KOLDOBA-494987 format. One record per residue (C-alpha): residue number from 1; x, y, z. Coordinates in steps of 0.25 Angstrom, whole numbers. Example, Ala and Ser with C-alpha at 12.3 -4.5 7.8 and 13.67 -1.06 7.14 Angstrom:
# residues 2
[pt 1; [49; -18; 31]]
[pt 2; [55; -4; 29]]
END
This chain:
# residues 299
[pt 1; [-124; 205; -372]]
[pt 2; [-108; 205; -369]]
[pt 3; [-98; 202; -379]]
[pt 4; [-85; 196; -374]]
[pt 5; [-72; 195; -383]]
[pt 6; [-62; 186; -375]]
[pt 7; [-73; 174; -372]]
[pt 8; [-62; 165; -369]]
[pt 9; [-53; 173; -360]]
[pt 10; [-54; 173; -345]]
[pt 11; [-64; 185; -345]]
[pt 12; [-72; 181; -357]]
[pt 13; [-74; 168; -352]]
[pt 14; [-78; 173; -337]]
[pt 15; [-88; 183; -343]]
[pt 16; [-95; 172; -351]]
[pt 17; [-97; 164; -336]]
[pt 18; [-101; 176; -329]]
[pt 19; [-111; 180; -341]]
[pt 20; [-117; 166; -340]]
[pt 21; [-119; 166; -324]]
[pt 22; [-125; 180; -325]]
[pt 23; [-132; 176; -338]]
[pt 24; [-128; 189; -345]]
[pt 25; [-126; 188; -360]]
[pt 26; [-112; 189; -364]]
[pt 27; [-105; 182; -376]]
[pt 28; [-89; 181; -376]]
[pt 29; [-82; 176; -388]]
[pt 30; [-68; 170; -388]]
[pt 31; [-56; 175; -397]]
[pt 32; [-60; 165; -408]]
[pt 33; [-74; 169; -409]]
[pt 34; [-70; 185; -409]]
[pt 35; [-56; 188; -409]]
[pt 36; [-56; 203; -404]]
[pt 37; [-45; 205; -414]]
[pt 38; [-54; 203; -427]]
[pt 39; [-62; 215; -429]]
[pt 40; [-72; 206; -438]]
[pt 41; [-73; 197; -426]]
[pt 42; [-76; 207; -416]]
[pt 43; [-87; 214; -425]]
[pt 44; [-94; 202; -428]]
[pt 45; [-95; 198; -414]]
[pt 46; [-101; 211; -409]]
[pt 47; [-112; 211; -421]]
[pt 48; [-116; 196; -417]]
[pt 49; [-116; 197; -404]]
[pt 50; [-120; 212; -402]]
[pt 51; [-115; 214; -388]]
[pt 52; [-119; 225; -379]]
[pt 53; [-105; 224; -372]]
[pt 54; [-92; 219; -377]]
[pt 55; [-81; 214; -367]]
[pt 56; [-68; 212; -374]]
[pt 57; [-61; 201; -364]]
[pt 58; [-51; 197; -376]]
[pt 59; [-36; 200; -376]]
[pt 60; [-22; 194; -377]]
[pt 61; [-19; 192; -362]]
[pt 62; [-7; 183; -363]]
[pt 63; [2; 195; -357]]
[pt 64; [16; 189; -359]]
[pt 65; [12; 182; -372]]
[pt 66; [9; 196; -376]]
[pt 67; [23; 202; -374]]
[pt 68; [28; 193; -387]]
[pt 69; [13; 192; -394]]
[pt 70; [9; 207; -395]]
[pt 71; [3; 207; -408]]
[pt 72; [-7; 196; -402]]
[pt 73; [-10; 204; -389]]
[pt 74; [-10; 218; -396]]
[pt 75; [-21; 211; -406]]
[pt 76; [-30; 206; -395]]
[pt 77; [-27; 217; -383]]
[pt 78; [-26; 230; -393]]
[pt 79; [-32; 228; -406]]
[pt 80; [-44; 217; -401]]
[pt 81; [-48; 228; -391]]
[pt 82; [-49; 238; -403]]
[pt 83; [-57; 230; -412]]
[pt 84; [-67; 226; -401]]
[pt 85; [-68; 241; -398]]
[pt 86; [-70; 245; -412]]
[pt 87; [-82; 234; -413]]
[pt 88; [-89; 240; -401]]
[pt 89; [-87; 254; -405]]
[pt 90; [-94; 250; -419]]
[pt 91; [-106; 242; -412]]
[pt 92; [-107; 251; -400]]
[pt 93; [-104; 242; -389]]
[pt 94; [-97; 243; -376]]
[pt 95; [-83; 236; -375]]
[pt 96; [-78; 231; -360]]
[pt 97; [-63; 229; -363]]
[pt 98; [-54; 221; -354]]
[pt 99; [-39; 227; -350]]
[pt 100; [-29; 224; -341]]
[pt 101; [-20; 230; -329]]
[pt 102; [-9; 227; -338]]
[pt 103; [-9; 241; -345]]
[pt 104; [-3; 246; -334]]
[pt 105; [11; 245; -330]]
[pt 106; [9; 242; -315]]
[pt 107; [17; 253; -310]]
[pt 108; [7; 262; -302]]
[pt 109; [6; 258; -288]]
[pt 110; [-10; 260; -288]]
[pt 111; [-19; 253; -295]]
[pt 112; [-21; 258; -309]]
[pt 113; [-33; 267; -314]]
[pt 114; [-39; 266; -328]]
[pt 115; [-33; 280; -329]]
[pt 116; [-20; 276; -327]]
[pt 117; [-10; 275; -339]]
[pt 118; [-8; 262; -345]]
[pt 119; [8; 258; -346]]
[pt 120; [6; 242; -351]]
[pt 121; [18; 234; -347]]
[pt 122; [16; 222; -358]]
[pt 123; [10; 221; -372]]
[pt 124; [-2; 215; -366]]
[pt 125; [-3; 226; -358]]
[pt 126; [-1; 236; -371]]
[pt 127; [-10; 229; -378]]
[pt 128; [-21; 229; -368]]
[pt 129; [-19; 245; -367]]
[pt 130; [-20; 246; -381]]
[pt 131; [-33; 237; -381]]
[pt 132; [-38; 248; -371]]
[pt 133; [-33; 260; -379]]
[pt 134; [-41; 254; -390]]
[pt 135; [-53; 252; -383]]
[pt 136; [-53; 268; -378]]
[pt 137; [-51; 271; -392]]
[pt 138; [-62; 265; -400]]
[pt 139; [-73; 263; -390]]
[pt 140; [-80; 273; -382]]
[pt 141; [-89; 262; -374]]
[pt 142; [-77; 253; -367]]
[pt 143; [-75; 249; -354]]
[pt 144; [-59; 244; -352]]
[pt 145; [-59; 237; -341]]
[pt 146; [-44; 232; -336]]
[pt 147; [-43; 223; -327]]
[pt 148; [-31; 214; -320]]
[pt 149; [-27; 200; -315]]
[pt 150; [-38; 193; -323]]
[pt 151; [-40; 179; -318]]
[pt 152; [-52; 168; -318]]
[pt 153; [-58; 155; -320]]
[pt 154; [-55; 155; -335]]
[pt 155; [-43; 157; -343]]
[pt 156; [-30; 157; -340]]
[pt 157; [-26; 167; -329]]
[pt 158; [-17; 167; -317]]
[pt 159; [-26; 161; -306]]
[pt 160; [-28; 148; -315]]
[pt 161; [-13; 148; -315]]
[pt 162; [-11; 149; -300]]
[pt 163; [-21; 138; -298]]
[pt 164; [-15; 130; -307]]
[pt 165; [0; 133; -302]]
[pt 166; [-5; 130; -287]]
[pt 167; [-9; 116; -290]]
[pt 168; [5; 114; -298]]
[pt 169; [15; 121; -289]]
[pt 170; [20; 123; -276]]
[pt 171; [24; 136; -278]]
[pt 172; [19; 149; -284]]
[pt 173; [28; 161; -288]]
[pt 174; [20; 174; -291]]
[pt 175; [22; 188; -294]]
[pt 176; [20; 196; -282]]
[pt 177; [24; 210; -287]]
[pt 178; [13; 212; -297]]
[pt 179; [-2; 215; -291]]
[pt 180; [-17; 216; -297]]
[pt 181; [-30; 212; -293]]
[pt 182; [-34; 199; -299]]
[pt 183; [-47; 199; -306]]
[pt 184; [-55; 188; -311]]
[pt 185; [-63; 186; -323]]
[pt 186; [-75; 183; -314]]
[pt 187; [-76; 196; -309]]
[pt 188; [-73; 203; -323]]
[pt 189; [-83; 196; -330]]
[pt 190; [-93; 199; -318]]
[pt 191; [-90; 214; -318]]
[pt 192; [-91; 215; -335]]
[pt 193; [-104; 209; -334]]
[pt 194; [-109; 217; -323]]
[pt 195; [-105; 231; -329]]
[pt 196; [-109; 228; -343]]
[pt 197; [-123; 233; -341]]
[pt 198; [-117; 245; -338]]
[pt 199; [-108; 245; -350]]
[pt 200; [-118; 242; -361]]
[pt 201; [-127; 253; -355]]
[pt 202; [-117; 263; -360]]
[pt 203; [-115; 270; -347]]
[pt 204; [-103; 279; -348]]
[pt 205; [-94; 270; -340]]
[pt 206; [-84; 267; -352]]
[pt 207; [-69; 268; -349]]
[pt 208; [-56; 259; -342]]
[pt 209; [-59; 252; -331]]
[pt 210; [-50; 243; -321]]
[pt 211; [-58; 232; -314]]
[pt 212; [-51; 221; -305]]
[pt 213; [-53; 213; -293]]
[pt 214; [-52; 220; -281]]
[pt 215; [-38; 220; -273]]
[pt 216; [-25; 218; -276]]
[pt 217; [-14; 206; -275]]
[pt 218; [-1; 201; -283]]
[pt 219; [-2; 188; -292]]
[pt 220; [6; 182; -280]]
[pt 221; [-6; 186; -272]]
[pt 222; [-16; 182; -282]]
[pt 223; [-9; 168; -284]]
[pt 224; [-8; 167; -269]]
[pt 225; [-23; 169; -267]]
[pt 226; [-26; 158; -279]]
[pt 227; [-17; 147; -274]]
[pt 228; [-24; 150; -258]]
[pt 229; [-39; 149; -267]]
[pt 230; [-35; 136; -273]]
[pt 231; [-28; 129; -262]]
[pt 232; [-41; 124; -253]]
[pt 233; [-45; 117; -267]]
[pt 234; [-32; 113; -273]]
[pt 235; [-24; 109; -260]]
[pt 236; [-11; 116; -268]]
[pt 237; [-6; 129; -260]]
[pt 238; [7; 133; -267]]
[pt 239; [15; 144; -261]]
[pt 240; [14; 157; -268]]
[pt 241; [28; 165; -269]]
[pt 242; [27; 179; -272]]
[pt 243; [38; 183; -284]]
[pt 244; [42; 196; -291]]
[pt 245; [37; 200; -306]]
[pt 246; [53; 198; -308]]
[pt 247; [53; 184; -304]]
[pt 248; [42; 180; -312]]
[pt 249; [47; 187; -327]]
[pt 250; [34; 186; -338]]
[pt 251; [35; 192; -352]]
[pt 252; [26; 203; -350]]
[pt 253; [28; 214; -338]]
[pt 254; [15; 215; -329]]
[pt 255; [11; 227; -322]]
[pt 256; [15; 226; -306]]
[pt 257; [3; 234; -303]]
[pt 258; [-10; 229; -310]]
[pt 259; [-20; 235; -298]]
[pt 260; [-31; 242; -306]]
[pt 261; [-40; 253; -300]]
[pt 262; [-55; 249; -300]]
[pt 263; [-62; 261; -295]]
[pt 264; [-67; 266; -308]]
[pt 265; [-74; 253; -311]]
[pt 266; [-79; 253; -297]]
[pt 267; [-84; 267; -300]]
[pt 268; [-91; 265; -312]]
[pt 269; [-95; 251; -311]]
[pt 270; [-98; 251; -296]]
[pt 271; [-90; 238; -292]]
[pt 272; [-76; 234; -291]]
[pt 273; [-70; 219; -292]]
[pt 274; [-70; 208; -281]]
[pt 275; [-58; 206; -272]]
[pt 276; [-48; 199; -280]]
[pt 277; [-45; 187; -269]]
[pt 278; [-60; 184; -269]]
[pt 279; [-60; 181; -284]]
[pt 280; [-47; 172; -283]]
[pt 281; [-51; 164; -273]]
[pt 282; [-64; 161; -280]]
[pt 283; [-59; 160; -294]]
[pt 284; [-48; 150; -290]]
[pt 285; [-55; 140; -282]]
[pt 286; [-66; 140; -295]]
[pt 287; [-54; 138; -305]]
[pt 288; [-47; 127; -295]]
[pt 289; [-63; 121; -293]]
[pt 290; [-63; 122; -309]]
[pt 291; [-51; 114; -310]]
[pt 292; [-54; 103; -300]]
[pt 293; [-68; 100; -307]]
[pt 294; [-58; 99; -321]]
[pt 295; [-49; 91; -314]]
[pt 296; [-60; 81; -309]]
[pt 297; [-68; 80; -322]]
[pt 298; [-55; 76; -328]]
[pt 299; [-51; 67; -319]]
END
């Protein structure tokens, strides 16, 4: 059985949905049920559920707010993973820990490899890097999985924001000088369920991996694809205008290059992410249709 911390988050909810569809045994705990910053709660959860694999999908993900709320980000992103890793070490349970592209500074012209030195630009990035370091130090049987630009049908994310704004505005101004691989929680959840048997079999595959959707784009390109996918369903086609990072100031600095080299993951596990554009179109349409059903029900 897989035990997930962060059950109310984007990935946690997606894992619940994917596991139900696959009839895979999985339990996801929300923060209210097991806060990863509470050692007693984590220990109690492992004792109660006796999982064969733990997935830590919990964390502080409000990148800009982290700049003025460093203690909360540190607790969730650095101390929490250390607590989970320690509890897994005590019970000899493998851990898959979710991390991020924001641990890099984005100055490398090529996609980042797992062995590239970290150089986070923000409080969020620094706390996530500290969480990675803690997991490596404490627990031998771990997978640190770095991904990027996560979106999906659950929670709050860029795709859902763009769908909402497309219905409200005739013009969207979106940053075009930051590049990455938009990666759906649908892909991430399917991947985790697919590799879980290898992790519980204790194959010698521990360490850090990168996994994202295939291909690359900018936030502007991502937004344009979302707008194009929703237009046939809504009749809305706002203009998507490219702007620079300097024209859209934010509290936290973002890496200009968030591309991750996923070749090690493909080499070890035998598959790679699907093209980002295909997933974007499918999930945009799913989000719009769900909103339309909700609106019709309310009406």
